[in-house]
C-alpha positions, 0 to 999 in steps of 0.5 A: 565740507572739508574739500582739500584743506586739513580740518584745522585750516583757518577760514579766509587764510592762505596758509601757503599749501593746499592743506592749509589754504582756506582763503576761499572758505572751502574748508571744514572750519568755514562753518565758523563764518556761518556761525558769525553770521548767526551771532550777528543776528542775535541768534546765539542759541541756534545750533548748527548741523554739519551734514556733509563732512568728508574728504575726497580720496584719490580714484583708481587710474581707470577713473581719471577722466570720468565725467563726475570728477570734472572740477574735483581733482583739486580736492583729492587727499590720501586715504590716510589724510581722509582718516586723519581729517575726519577724526581731527574734525570731530575732535576740533568740533567737540572742543571748540564749537559748543554751537555745533549740534551734530556732525554727519560724515559723508559718507559711510558706504556709497562705494558699495552702491551697485547702481552707480558706476564704480568711478562715480566721484561721490563713492570716493568720499566713502569711509567703507574699507578705508583707514577712516572707518577704523579711525572713526571707530577707534575715536576716544569716547571723549570726542564722541560725546553726547554733545557731538555724536558720531553719525555716519551717513549711508548712501 
């Protein structure tokens, strides 16, 4: 959940740039569509868990062409944009979605897993050693409330 669009890209809208295009629903706020379905069935008290929130960071030059990257290049953001989007996602969810029970960041440290090829695309969602790790740690406690705890999911 995140893909290429910024955390605040409106679902089902093409904002004219990759950062604002969520016309296909592939964006952080796409979960709002799921919540609408839940409401349509009268399940307003049902809470949602966002279990794999993240943005894919550009691989090193030697990883371009690795089989695990097939079909994923369109999702790439900078390490700085990954940090901005993750902090923004927590803030947005905290102040707009009382129906979201928790948000899991995918992933904390997959990049350190010695049993995967260093070019494996999943390791490029990792926040370990990137600006996102510091940005998440520095988030205001207002954002990291008991309503929406910060959960970093390890490999």
